[in-house]
N, C-alpha and C positions, 0 to 999 in steps of 0.2 A: 147459514148462507153458503151457497157455493157458486163460483165462478163458470160459466159456461165453457166447456173444454174448446169447443170451436172459435169463442171469441179471443180465449188466449193464444191459440195457434194462431189466429188472425193477428193479433198483437206482436207475437214474437216474430212472426214471418215478416211483418213491415218494419219493426226495428233492425232485425238483422238484414233484410236487404238495403236498406238506406245507410245504417251505421257499420255494417260488417262485423257485428258484434257476435260472438258466440252463443249458443244456447244457453249455457251456464251463466255466461254474463247476463243476458237479459234475463233470465228466471231468478237471479241473484237481487235484481231490483226488486223495491215493495212496489205492490201494485199502483197506488199513486203516482209513483215517480216513472213506472212504466208508462201509463197513460199520459202523463207529461210529456214525454218523448215521442209518442204517438201524435199528441196534439201539436207539438213544434214541428215534427216533419211534415205533417199536414199542412200548416201554414206555410212553411218555407216551400214545398211543392205548388200551393196555390198561388204565391207570390212569384214564383218561377213561370207558371204557366200563363200568367196574366204580364209577363215582360217586366217585372219590376225588381 
């Protein structure tokens, strides 16, 4: 099974934008860990946009 390159780029850009990590730091993460960061960033953004 391969992971779509466009999805990987999306995840990397999202984490890099919010956490200012380098490409190497983000790509060194295991896939489930990277998805955990993506989900947590999304939760934080949602809470902030709702004024919480």
